[in-house]
Predicted model as a PDB file, atoms N, CA, C, CB and O in Angstrom, pLDDT in the B-factor column:
MODEL        1                                                                  
ATOM      1  N   MET A   1     -25.309  23.203  -9.988  1.00 76.00           N  
ATOM      2  CA  MET A   1     -25.695  20.924  -9.647  1.00 76.00           C  
ATOM      3  C   MET A   1     -25.557  21.003  -8.015  1.00 76.00           C  
ATOM      4  CB  MET A   1     -23.805  19.192 -10.502  1.00 76.00           C  
ATOM      5  O   MET A   1     -26.489  20.699  -7.271  1.00 76.00           O  
ATOM      6  N   SER A   2     -24.405  21.404  -7.597  1.00 87.00           N  
ATOM      7  CA  SER A   2     -23.866  21.367  -6.140  1.00 87.00           C  
ATOM      8  C   SER A   2     -25.047  20.359  -5.651  1.00 87.00           C  
ATOM      9  CB  SER A   2     -23.768  23.047  -5.236  1.00 87.00           C  
ATOM     10  O   SER A   2     -25.423  19.196  -5.503  1.00 87.00           O  
ATOM     11  N   LEU A   3     -25.297  21.603  -5.532  1.00 91.00           N  
ATOM     12  CA  LEU A   3     -27.022  20.974  -4.235  1.00 91.00           C  
ATOM     13  C   LEU A   3     -28.474  20.075  -4.692  1.00 91.00           C  
ATOM     14  CB  LEU A   3     -28.065  22.659  -3.621  1.00 91.00           C  
ATOM     15  O   LEU A   3     -29.345  19.576  -3.980  1.00 91.00           O  
ATOM     16  N   ILE A   4     -28.338  20.107  -5.973  1.00 94.00           N  
ATOM     17  CA  ILE A   4     -28.858  19.131  -7.184  1.00 94.00           C  
ATOM     18  C   ILE A   4     -28.628  17.598  -6.710  1.00 94.00           C  
ATOM     19  CB  ILE A   4     -27.927  19.425  -8.723  1.00 94.00           C  
ATOM     20  O   ILE A   4     -29.363  16.727  -6.244  1.00 94.00           O  
ATOM     21  N   ASP A   5     -27.451  17.674  -7.004  1.00 94.00           N  
ATOM     22  CA  ASP A   5     -26.278  16.268  -6.880  1.00 94.00           C  
ATOM     23  C   ASP A   5     -26.158  15.750  -5.377  1.00 94.00           C  
ATOM     24  CB  ASP A   5     -24.484  16.768  -7.366  1.00 94.00           C  
ATOM     25  O   ASP A   5     -25.990  14.538  -5.240  1.00 94.00           O  
ATOM     26  N   ARG A   6     -26.225  16.519  -4.278  1.00 95.00           N  
ATOM     27  CA  ARG A   6     -26.401  16.268  -3.029  1.00 95.00           C  
ATOM     28  C   ARG A   6     -27.475  15.960  -2.679  1.00 95.00           C  
ATOM     29  CB  ARG A   6     -26.092  17.037  -2.383  1.00 95.00           C  
ATOM     30  O   ARG A   6     -27.511  15.079  -1.819  1.00 95.00           O  
ATOM     31  N   ILE A   7     -29.234  16.718  -3.336  1.00 96.00           N  
ATOM     32  CA  ILE A   7     -29.754  15.826  -2.899  1.00 96.00           C  
ATOM     33  C   ILE A   7     -30.594  14.883  -3.016  1.00 96.00           C  
ATOM     34  CB  ILE A   7     -29.896  16.077  -2.437  1.00 96.00           C  
ATOM     35  O   ILE A   7     -31.333  14.326  -2.205  1.00 96.00           O  
ATOM     36  N   LEU A   8     -30.338  14.706  -4.528  1.00 96.00           N  
ATOM     37  CA  LEU A   8     -30.464  13.217  -5.391  1.00 96.00           C  
ATOM     38  C   LEU A   8     -29.852  11.875  -4.331  1.00 96.00           C  
ATOM     39  CB  LEU A   8     -29.272  13.328  -7.083  1.00 96.00           C  
ATOM     40  O   LEU A   8     -30.142  10.955  -3.566  1.00 96.00           O  
ATOM     41  N   GLY A   9     -29.050  12.452  -4.846  1.00 96.00           N  
ATOM     42  CA  GLY A   9     -27.440  11.299  -4.083  1.00 96.00           C  
ATOM     43  C   GLY A   9     -27.311  11.032  -2.892  1.00 96.00           C  
ATOM     44  O   GLY A   9     -26.609  10.143  -2.409  1.00 96.00           O  
ATOM     45  N   ARG A  10     -28.051  11.865  -2.291  1.00 97.00           N  
ATOM     46  CA  ARG A  10     -28.476  11.594  -0.624  1.00 97.00           C  
ATOM     47  C   ARG A  10     -30.198  10.378  -0.685  1.00 97.00           C  
ATOM     48  CB  ARG A  10     -28.976  13.787   0.326  1.00 97.00           C  
ATOM     49  O   ARG A  10     -30.305   9.268  -0.162  1.00 97.00           O  
ATOM     50  N   THR A  11     -31.261  11.129  -1.487  1.00 97.00           N  
ATOM     51  CA  THR A  11     -32.027  10.388  -1.528  1.00 97.00           C  
ATOM     52  C   THR A  11     -32.002   9.451  -2.560  1.00 97.00           C  
ATOM     53  CB  THR A  11     -32.899  10.934  -1.422  1.00 97.00           C  
ATOM     54  O   THR A  11     -32.923   8.656  -2.373  1.00 97.00           O  
ATOM     55  N   LYS A  12     -31.570   9.268  -3.244  1.00 97.00           N  
ATOM     56  CA  LYS A  12     -30.756   7.324  -3.777  1.00 97.00           C  
ATOM     57  C   LYS A  12     -29.763   6.834  -3.012  1.00 97.00           C  
ATOM     58  CB  LYS A  12     -29.813   7.156  -5.385  1.00 97.00           C  
ATOM     59  O   LYS A  12     -29.466   5.678  -3.316  1.00 97.00           O  
ATOM     60  N   LYS A  13     -29.005   7.406  -1.930  1.00 97.00           N  
ATOM     61  CA  LYS A  13     -28.909   6.234  -0.593  1.00 97.00           C  
ATOM     62  C   LYS A  13     -29.719   6.097  -0.240  1.00 97.00           C  
ATOM     63  CB  LYS A  13     -28.280   6.292   0.536  1.00 97.00           C  
ATOM     64  O   LYS A  13     -30.307   5.018  -0.305  1.00 97.00           O  
ATOM     65  N   THR A  14     -30.244   7.322   0.422  1.00 97.00           N  
ATOM     66  CA  THR A  14     -31.398   6.293   0.892  1.00 97.00           C  
ATOM     67  C   THR A  14     -32.388   5.244   0.704  1.00 97.00           C  
ATOM     68  CB  THR A  14     -31.917   6.673   1.148  1.00 97.00           C  
ATOM     69  O   THR A  14     -32.362   4.223   1.392  1.00 97.00           O  
ATOM     70  N   VAL A  15     -33.655   5.545  -0.607  1.00 97.00           N  
ATOM     71  CA  VAL A  15     -34.043   4.697  -1.345  1.00 97.00           C  
ATOM     72  C   VAL A  15     -33.249   2.910  -1.424  1.00 97.00           C  
ATOM     73  CB  VAL A  15     -33.962   5.540  -2.518  1.00 97.00           C  
ATOM     74  O   VAL A  15     -33.626   1.767  -1.164  1.00 97.00           O  
ATOM     75  N   GLY A  16     -31.948   3.593  -1.956  1.00 97.00           N  
ATOM     76  CA  GLY A  16     -31.051   2.290  -2.124  1.00 97.00           C  
ATOM     77  C   GLY A  16     -31.145   1.355  -0.434  1.00 97.00           C  
ATOM     78  O   GLY A  16     -31.030   0.155  -0.185  1.00 97.00           O  
ATOM     79  N   GLU A  17     -31.306   2.111   0.129  1.00 97.00           N  
ATOM     80  CA  GLU A  17     -30.870   1.051   1.659  1.00 97.00           C  
ATOM     81  C   GLU A  17     -32.664   1.130   2.036  1.00 97.00           C  
ATOM     82  CB  GLU A  17     -29.348   2.102   3.412  1.00 97.00           C  
ATOM     83  O   GLU A  17     -33.053   0.258   2.813  1.00 97.00           O  
ATOM     84  N   THR A  18     -33.656   2.069   1.545  1.00 97.00           N  
ATOM     85  CA  THR A  18     -35.288   1.138   2.407  1.00 97.00           C  
ATOM     86  C   THR A  18     -34.883   0.151   1.036  1.00 97.00           C  
ATOM     87  CB  THR A  18     -37.675   2.242   2.480  1.00 97.00           C  
ATOM     88  O   THR A  18     -35.314  -0.984   0.835  1.00 97.00           O  
ATOM     89  N   ILE A  19     -34.356   0.579   0.552  1.00 97.00           N  
ATOM     90  CA  ILE A  19     -34.973  -1.375  -0.342  1.00 97.00           C  
ATOM     91  C   ILE A  19     -33.963  -2.222  -0.337  1.00 97.00           C  
ATOM     92  CB  ILE A  19     -35.423  -1.502  -2.306  1.00 97.00           C  
ATOM     93  O   ILE A  19     -34.355  -3.362  -0.584  1.00 97.00           O  
ATOM     94  N   ASP A  20     -32.519  -2.122  -0.111  1.00 97.00           N  
ATOM     95  CA  ASP A  20     -31.509  -2.472   0.344  1.00 97.00           C  
ATOM     96  C   ASP A  20     -31.251  -2.757  -1.074  1.00 97.00           C  
ATOM     97  CB  ASP A  20     -31.439  -3.420   1.484  1.00 97.00           C  
ATOM     98  O   ASP A  20     -32.013  -3.594  -1.558  1.00 97.00           O  
ATOM     99  N   ASP A  21     -30.259  -2.207  -1.944  1.00 97.00           N  
ATOM    100  CA  ASP A  21     -29.979  -1.614  -2.981  1.00 97.00           C  
ATOM    101  C   ASP A  21     -28.659  -1.366  -3.280  1.00 97.00           C  
ATOM    102  CB  ASP A  21     -30.581  -0.663  -2.993  1.00 97.00           C  
ATOM    103  O   ASP A  21     -28.474  -0.220  -3.687  1.00 97.00           O  
ATOM    104  N   PRO A  22     -27.326  -2.313  -3.187  1.00 97.00           N  
ATOM    105  CA  PRO A  22     -26.514  -2.190  -2.538  1.00 97.00           C  
ATOM    106  C   PRO A  22     -26.142  -0.792  -3.918  1.00 97.00           C  
ATOM    107  CB  PRO A  22     -25.626  -3.669  -2.058  1.00 97.00           C  
ATOM    108  O   PRO A  22     -25.932   0.384  -3.622  1.00 97.00           O  
ATOM    109  N   LYS A  23     -26.147  -1.259  -5.143  1.00 98.00           N  
ATOM    110  CA  LYS A  23     -25.207  -0.353  -6.019  1.00 98.00           C  
ATOM    111  C   LYS A  23     -26.556   1.107  -6.251  1.00 98.00           C  
ATOM    112  CB  LYS A  23     -24.566  -1.443  -7.902  1.00 98.00           C  
ATOM    113  O   LYS A  23     -26.323   2.300  -6.448  1.00 98.00           O  
ATOM    114  N   LEU A  24     -28.033   0.342  -6.119  1.00 97.00           N  
ATOM    115  CA  LEU A  24     -27.997   2.439  -5.643  1.00 97.00           C  
ATOM    116  C   LEU A  24     -27.582   3.594  -4.673  1.00 97.00           C  
ATOM    117  CB  LEU A  24     -29.065   2.911  -5.413  1.00 97.00           C  
ATOM    118  O   LEU A  24     -27.187   4.757  -4.754  1.00 97.00           O  
ATOM    119  N   ARG A  25     -27.942   2.473  -3.513  1.00 97.00           N  
ATOM    120  CA  ARG A  25     -27.140   3.183  -2.548  1.00 97.00           C  
ATOM    121  C   ARG A  25     -25.676   4.069  -2.642  1.00 97.00           C  
ATOM    122  CB  ARG A  25     -26.940   2.241  -1.758  1.00 97.00           C  
ATOM    123  O   ARG A  25     -25.493   5.206  -2.208  1.00 97.00           O  
ATOM    124  N   ARG A  26     -24.231   2.773  -3.676  1.00 98.00           N  
ATOM    125  CA  ARG A  26     -23.263   3.205  -3.572  1.00 98.00           C  
ATOM    126  C   ARG A  26     -23.311   4.782  -4.856  1.00 98.00           C  
ATOM    127  CB  ARG A  26     -22.268   1.875  -3.719  1.00 98.00           C  
ATOM    128  O   ARG A  26     -22.630   5.798  -4.996  1.00 98.00           O  
ATOM    129  N   GLU A  27     -24.385   4.245  -5.472  1.00 97.00           N  
ATOM    130  CA  GLU A  27     -24.780   5.423  -6.638  1.00 97.00           C  
ATOM    131  C   GLU A  27     -25.204   6.815  -5.671  1.00 97.00           C  
ATOM    132  CB  GLU A  27     -26.386   4.829  -7.794  1.00 97.00           C  
ATOM    133  O   GLU A  27     -24.796   7.974  -5.751  1.00 97.00           O  
ATOM    134  N   GLY A  28     -26.328   6.094  -4.610  1.00 97.00           N  
ATOM    135  CA  GLY A  28     -26.215   7.693  -3.984  1.00 97.00           C  
ATOM    136  C   GLY A  28     -24.496   8.573  -3.508  1.00 97.00           C  
ATOM    137  O   GLY A  28     -23.939   9.630  -3.807  1.00 97.00           O  
ATOM    138  N   SER A  29     -24.188   7.355  -2.616  1.00 97.00           N  
ATOM    139  CA  SER A  29     -22.775   8.109  -2.256  1.00 97.00           C  
ATOM    140  C   SER A  29     -22.702   8.728  -2.934  1.00 97.00           C  
ATOM    141  CB  SER A  29     -21.584   7.628  -2.164  1.00 97.00           C  
ATOM    142  O   SER A  29     -23.487   9.670  -3.037  1.00 97.00           O  
ATOM    143  N   ILE A  30     -21.806   8.535  -3.673  1.00 97.00           N  
ATOM    144  CA  ILE A  30     -20.695   9.092  -4.457  1.00 97.00           C  
ATOM    145  C   ILE A  30     -21.810  10.238  -5.302  1.00 97.00           C  
ATOM    146  CB  ILE A  30     -19.711   7.732  -5.550  1.00 97.00           C  
ATOM    147  O   ILE A  30     -20.922  10.906  -5.832  1.00 97.00           O  
ATOM    148  N   GLN A  31     -23.013  10.855  -5.740  1.00 97.00           N  
ATOM    149  CA  GLN A  31     -23.099  11.652  -5.752  1.00 97.00           C  
ATOM    150  C   GLN A  31     -23.473  12.614  -5.116  1.00 97.00           C  
ATOM    151  CB  GLN A  31     -23.249  11.550  -6.228  1.00 97.00           C  
ATOM    152  O   GLN A  31     -23.156  13.773  -5.384  1.00 97.00           O  
ATOM    153  N   GLU A  32     -24.214  12.256  -4.166  1.00 97.00           N  
ATOM    154  CA  GLU A  32     -23.867  12.894  -3.047  1.00 97.00           C  
ATOM    155  C   GLU A  32     -22.239  13.618  -2.210  1.00 97.00           C  
ATOM    156  CB  GLU A  32     -24.388  11.972  -2.406  1.00 97.00           C  
ATOM    157  O   GLU A  32     -21.984  14.800  -1.976  1.00 97.00           O  
ATOM    158  N   ARG A  33     -21.543  12.595  -1.979  1.00 96.00           N  
ATOM    159  CA  ARG A  33     -20.075  13.398  -2.279  1.00 96.00           C  
ATOM    160  C   ARG A  33     -19.300  14.073  -4.045  1.00 96.00           C  
ATOM    161  CB  ARG A  33     -18.952  12.115  -1.709  1.00 96.00           C  
ATOM    162  O   ARG A  33     -18.192  14.525  -4.334  1.00 96.00           O  
ATOM    163  N   ARG A  34     -20.050  13.921  -4.522  1.00 96.00           N  
ATOM    164  CA  ARG A  34     -19.039  15.066  -5.997  1.00 96.00           C  
ATOM    165  C   ARG A  34     -20.359  16.364  -5.415  1.00 96.00           C  
ATOM    166  CB  ARG A  34     -19.257  14.223  -8.795  1.00 96.00           C  
ATOM    167  O   ARG A  34     -20.081  17.554  -5.263  1.00 96.00           O  
ATOM    168  N   GLY A  35     -21.544  15.853  -5.207  1.00 95.00           N  
ATOM    169  CA  GLY A  35     -22.067  18.386  -4.261  1.00 95.00           C  
ATOM    170  C   GLY A  35     -21.787  17.770  -3.657  1.00 95.00           C  
ATOM    171  O   GLY A  35     -22.568  16.834  -3.830  1.00 95.00           O  
ATOM    172  N   GLU A  36     -20.606  17.298  -2.322  1.00 96.00           N  
ATOM    173  CA  GLU A  36     -20.589  18.155  -1.571  1.00 96.00           C  
ATOM    174  C   GLU A  36     -19.211  18.957  -1.883  1.00 96.00           C  
ATOM    175  CB  GLU A  36     -20.818  17.601  -0.295  1.00 96.00           C  
ATOM    176  O   GLU A  36     -18.905  20.088  -1.505  1.00 96.00           O  
ATOM    177  N   ALA A  37     -18.025  17.508  -3.154  1.00 96.00           N  
ATOM    178  CA  ALA A  37     -17.689  18.255  -3.658  1.00 96.00           C  
ATOM    179  C   ALA A  37     -17.091  19.770  -4.148  1.00 96.00           C  
ATOM    180  CB  ALA A  37     -18.052  17.940  -3.714  1.00 96.00           C  
ATOM    181  O   ALA A  37     -16.143  20.404  -3.686  1.00 96.00           O  
ATOM    182  N   GLU A  38     -18.083  20.126  -5.347  1.00 96.00           N  
ATOM    183  CA  GLU A  38     -18.486  20.539  -6.241  1.00 96.00           C  
ATOM    184  C   GLU A  38     -18.191  22.390  -5.235  1.00 96.00           C  
ATOM    185  CB  GLU A  38     -20.080  19.691  -6.788  1.00 96.00           C  
ATOM    186  O   GLU A  38     -17.466  23.357  -5.465  1.00 96.00           O  
ATOM    187  N   ARG A  39     -19.329  22.014  -4.010  1.00 96.00           N  
ATOM    188  CA  ARG A  39     -19.721  23.065  -4.003  1.00 96.00           C  
ATOM    189  C   ARG A  39     -17.939  23.767  -3.070  1.00 96.00           C  
ATOM    190  CB  ARG A  39     -21.475  23.061  -3.253  1.00 96.00           C  
ATOM    191  O   ARG A  39     -17.339  24.796  -3.382  1.00 96.00           O  
ATOM    192  N   GLU A  40     -17.506  22.656  -1.831  1.00 96.00           N  
ATOM    193  CA  GLU A  40     -16.520  22.697  -1.382  1.00 96.00           C  
ATOM    194  C   GLU A  40     -16.073  23.715  -3.091  1.00 96.00           C  
ATOM    195  CB  GLU A  40     -15.895  21.071  -0.777  1.00 96.00           C  
ATOM    196  O   GLU A  40     -16.230  24.923  -3.267  1.00 96.00           O  
ATOM    197  N   LEU A  41     -15.589  22.827  -3.951  1.00 97.00           N  
ATOM    198  CA  LEU A  41     -14.833  23.922  -5.305  1.00 97.00           C  
ATOM    199  C   LEU A  41     -15.268  24.958  -5.496  1.00 97.00           C  
ATOM    200  CB  LEU A  41     -14.864  23.557  -6.705  1.00 97.00           C  
ATOM    201  O   LEU A  41     -14.367  25.695  -5.895  1.00 97.00           O  
ATOM    202  N   ASP A  42     -16.652  25.698  -5.399  1.00 96.00           N  
ATOM    203  CA  ASP A  42     -17.895  26.563  -5.617  1.00 96.00           C  
ATOM    204  C   ASP A  42     -16.605  28.199  -4.422  1.00 96.00           C  
ATOM    205  CB  ASP A  42     -20.109  25.469  -4.552  1.00 96.00           C  
ATOM    206  O   ASP A  42     -16.070  29.296  -4.583  1.00 96.00           O  
ATOM    207  N   GLU A  43     -16.822  27.142  -3.402  1.00 96.00           N  
ATOM    208  CA  GLU A  43     -16.390  28.354  -1.585  1.00 96.00           C  
ATOM    209  C   GLU A  43     -15.093  28.559  -2.586  1.00 96.00           C  
ATOM    210  CB  GLU A  43     -15.921  27.306   0.853  1.00 96.00           C  
ATOM    211  O   GLU A  43     -15.102  29.644  -3.168  1.00 96.00           O  
ATOM    212  N   LYS A  44     -13.906  27.630  -2.898  1.00 98.00           N  
ATOM    213  CA  LYS A  44     -12.475  27.636  -2.565  1.00 98.00           C  
ATOM    214  C   LYS A  44     -12.095  29.222  -3.537  1.00 98.00           C  
ATOM    215  CB  LYS A  44     -11.557  25.897  -3.170  1.00 98.00           C  
ATOM    216  O   LYS A  44     -11.464  30.229  -3.215  1.00 98.00           O  
ATOM    217  N   GLN A  45     -13.259  28.594  -5.595  1.00 98.00           N  
ATOM    218  CA  GLN A  45     -12.656  29.576  -6.551  1.00 98.00           C  
ATOM    219  C   GLN A  45     -13.287  31.121  -6.171  1.00 98.00           C  
ATOM    220  CB  GLN A  45     -13.050  29.081  -8.204  1.00 98.00           C  
ATOM    221  O   GLN A  45     -12.732  31.959  -6.882  1.00 98.00           O  
ATOM    222  N   ALA A  46     -14.172  31.657  -5.358  1.00 97.00           N  
ATOM    223  CA  ALA A  46     -14.908  32.599  -3.953  1.00 97.00           C  
ATOM    224  C   ALA A  46     -13.654  32.857  -4.048  1.00 97.00           C  
ATOM    225  CB  ALA A  46     -15.740  32.010  -2.305  1.00 97.00           C  
ATOM    226  O   ALA A  46     -12.992  33.542  -4.827  1.00 97.00           O  
ATOM    227  N   SER A  47     -13.300  31.922  -2.739  1.00 97.00           N  
ATOM    228  CA  SER A  47     -12.317  32.943  -1.773  1.00 97.00           C  
ATOM    229  C   SER A  47     -11.384  33.679  -3.041  1.00 97.00           C  
ATOM    230  CB  SER A  47     -11.095  31.873  -0.406  1.00 97.00           C  
ATOM    231  O   SER A  47     -11.518  34.848  -3.402  1.00 97.00           O  
ATOM    232  N   VAL A  48     -10.263  32.531  -3.700  1.00 98.00           N  
ATOM    233  CA  VAL A  48      -9.294  33.023  -4.839  1.00 98.00           C  
ATOM    234  C   VAL A  48      -9.693  34.497  -5.564  1.00 98.00           C  
ATOM    235  CB  VAL A  48      -9.298  31.831  -6.040  1.00 98.00           C  
ATOM    236  O   VAL A  48      -9.087  35.556  -5.726  1.00 98.00           O  
ATOM    237  N   GLN A  49     -10.974  34.021  -5.898  1.00 98.00           N  
ATOM    238  CA  GLN A  49     -11.540  35.773  -7.378  1.00 98.00           C  
ATOM    239  C   GLN A  49     -11.468  36.944  -5.481  1.00 98.00           C  
ATOM    240  CB  GLN A  49     -14.848  35.571  -8.786  1.00 98.00           C  
ATOM    241  O   GLN A  49     -10.770  37.951  -5.602  1.00 98.00           O  
ATOM    242  N   GLU A  50     -11.927  36.809  -4.460  1.00 97.00           N  
ATOM    243  CA  GLU A  50     -11.723  38.061  -3.500  1.00 97.00           C  
ATOM    244  C   GLU A  50     -10.197  37.656  -3.222  1.00 97.00           C  
ATOM    245  CB  GLU A  50     -12.862  38.169  -1.944  1.00 97.00           C  
ATOM    246  O   GLU A  50     -10.393  36.589  -3.804  1.00 97.00           O  
ATOM    247  N   LYS A  51      -8.962  37.572  -2.878  1.00 98.00           N  
ATOM    248  CA  LYS A  51      -7.709  37.314  -2.636  1.00 98.00           C  
ATOM    249  C   LYS A  51      -7.795  38.467  -4.670  1.00 98.00           C  
ATOM    250  CB  LYS A  51      -7.096  35.071  -2.228  1.00 98.00           C  
ATOM    251  O   LYS A  51      -7.685  39.650  -4.993  1.00 98.00           O  
ATOM    252  N   ALA A  52      -7.917  37.817  -5.032  1.00 97.00           N  
ATOM    253  CA  ALA A  52      -6.397  38.506  -6.709  1.00 97.00           C  
ATOM    254  C   ALA A  52      -7.450  39.801  -6.674  1.00 97.00           C  
ATOM    255  CB  ALA A  52      -6.245  37.199  -9.250  1.00 97.00           C  
ATOM    256  O   ALA A  52      -6.806  40.837  -6.837  1.00 97.00           O  
ATOM    257  N   GLU A  53      -9.235  40.112  -6.469  1.00 97.00           N  
ATOM    258  CA  GLU A  53      -9.353  41.060  -6.211  1.00 97.00           C  
ATOM    259  C   GLU A  53      -9.001  42.649  -4.847  1.00 97.00           C  
ATOM    260  CB  GLU A  53     -10.125  40.594  -6.499  1.00 97.00           C  
ATOM    261  O   GLU A  53      -9.362  43.821  -4.951  1.00 97.00           O  
ATOM    262  N   GLU A  54      -8.405  42.147  -4.015  1.00 97.00           N  
ATOM    263  CA  GLU A  54      -8.136  42.352  -3.195  1.00 97.00           C  
ATOM    264  C   GLU A  54      -5.995  42.884  -3.113  1.00 97.00           C  
ATOM    265  CB  GLU A  54      -8.897  41.170  -2.603  1.00 97.00           C  
ATOM    266  O   GLU A  54      -5.085  43.513  -2.573  1.00 97.00           O  
ATOM    267  N   ILE A  55      -6.261  42.343  -3.719  1.00 97.00           N  
ATOM    268  CA  ILE A  55      -4.359  42.193  -4.316  1.00 97.00           C  
ATOM    269  C   ILE A  55      -4.428  43.442  -5.895  1.00 97.00           C  
ATOM    270  CB  ILE A  55      -3.813  39.659  -5.179  1.00 97.00           C  
ATOM    271  O   ILE A  55      -3.534  44.201  -6.271  1.00 97.00           O  
ATOM    272  N   ALA A  56      -5.631  43.258  -6.421  1.00 96.00           N  
ATOM    273  CA  ALA A  56      -5.566  44.233  -7.529  1.00 96.00           C  
ATOM    274  C   ALA A  56      -5.439  45.491  -7.016  1.00 96.00           C  
ATOM    275  CB  ALA A  56      -6.701  44.206  -8.412  1.00 96.00           C  
ATOM    276  O   ALA A  56      -4.568  46.315  -7.297  1.00 96.00           O  
ATOM    277  N   ASP A  57      -6.266  45.593  -6.319  1.00 96.00           N  
ATOM    278  CA  ASP A  57      -6.772  46.858  -5.660  1.00 96.00           C  
ATOM    279  C   ASP A  57      -5.186  47.895  -4.655  1.00 96.00           C  
ATOM    280  CB  ASP A  57      -8.259  46.111  -4.355  1.00 96.00           C  
ATOM    281  O   ASP A  57      -4.704  49.026  -4.710  1.00 96.00           O  
ATOM    282  N   LEU A  58      -4.876  46.301  -3.664  1.00 96.00           N  
ATOM    283  CA  LEU A  58      -3.386  46.773  -3.469  1.00 96.00           C  
ATOM    284  C   LEU A  58      -2.264  47.497  -4.711  1.00 96.00           C  
ATOM    285  CB  LEU A  58      -2.724  45.445  -3.008  1.00 96.00           C  
ATOM    286  O   LEU A  58      -1.310  48.168  -4.317  1.00 96.00           O  
ATOM    287  N   LYS A  59      -2.448  47.327  -5.846  1.00 96.00           N  
ATOM    288  CA  LYS A  59      -1.522  47.852  -6.557  1.00 96.00           C  
ATOM    289  C   LYS A  59      -1.968  48.598  -6.794  1.00 96.00           C  
ATOM    290  CB  LYS A  59      -0.992  47.433  -7.371  1.00 96.00           C  
ATOM    291  O   LYS A  59      -1.180  49.466  -6.418  1.00 96.00           O  
ATOM    292  N   ARG A  60      -2.829  49.121  -7.234  1.00 95.00           N  
ATOM    293  CA  ARG A  60      -3.741  50.802  -7.905  1.00 95.00           C  
ATOM    294  C   ARG A  60      -3.035  50.792  -6.368  1.00 95.00           C  
ATOM    295  CB  ARG A  60      -6.144  51.221  -8.432  1.00 95.00           C  
ATOM    296  O   ARG A  60      -1.940  50.257  -6.197  1.00 95.00           O  
ATOM    297  N   ALA A  61      -4.029  51.658  -4.901  1.00 93.00           N  
ATOM    298  CA  ALA A  61      -3.881  52.229  -4.115  1.00 93.00           C  
ATOM    299  C   ALA A  61      -2.019  52.608  -3.627  1.00 93.00           C  
ATOM    300  CB  ALA A  61      -4.793  51.539  -3.346  1.00 93.00           C  
ATOM    301  O   ALA A  61      -1.457  53.540  -3.051  1.00 93.00           O  
ATOM    302  N   GLU A  62      -1.556  51.226  -4.278  1.00 93.00           N  
ATOM    303  CA  GLU A  62       0.402  51.532  -4.126  1.00 93.00           C  
ATOM    304  C   GLU A  62       0.966  51.981  -5.338  1.00 93.00           C  
ATOM    305  CB  GLU A  62       1.464  50.031  -3.795  1.00 93.00           C  
ATOM    306  O   GLU A  62       2.119  51.676  -5.643  1.00 93.00           O  
ATOM    307  N   ARG A  63       0.392  52.538  -5.906  1.00 93.00           N  
ATOM    308  CA  ARG A  63       1.154  53.214  -7.809  1.00 93.00           C  
ATOM    309  C   ARG A  63      -0.471  54.413  -7.654  1.00 93.00           C  
ATOM    310  CB  ARG A  63       1.076  51.217 -10.147  1.00 93.00           C  
ATOM    311  O   ARG A  63      -1.406  53.942  -8.301  1.00 93.00           O  
ATOM    312  N   GLU A  64      -0.730  55.410  -7.117  1.00 89.00           N  
ATOM    313  CA  GLU A  64      -1.345  56.188  -6.848  1.00 89.00           C  
ATOM    314  C   GLU A  64      -0.650  56.865  -5.958  1.00 89.00           C  
ATOM    315  CB  GLU A  64      -2.368  55.835  -6.618  1.00 89.00           C  
ATOM    316  O   GLU A  64      -0.612  58.093  -6.023  1.00 89.00           O  
ATOM    317  N   THR A  65       0.208  55.962  -4.692  1.00 80.00           N  
ATOM    318  CA  THR A  65       0.977  56.859  -3.617  1.00 80.00           C  
ATOM    319  C   THR A  65       2.434  57.888  -4.539  1.00 80.00           C  
ATOM    320  CB  THR A  65       1.754  55.485  -2.209  1.00 80.00           C  
ATOM    321  O   THR A  65       3.157  58.648  -3.894  1.00 80.00           O  
TER     322      THR A  65                                                      
ENDMDL                                                                          
END                                                                             
């Protein structure tokens, strides 16, 4: 959803700026930021998963020696 939120948010923000609608512009900004935050969270979770797998691999290798 993060990409969709970012695109929809930017679209709403742009439309709000074009038609001078502060509520729509604010709503778009919030939605765009939420999409960006979700993207960052996804990246961090993937990084944590990679580290967890690395640790598990190292523990297995340690037991095998």
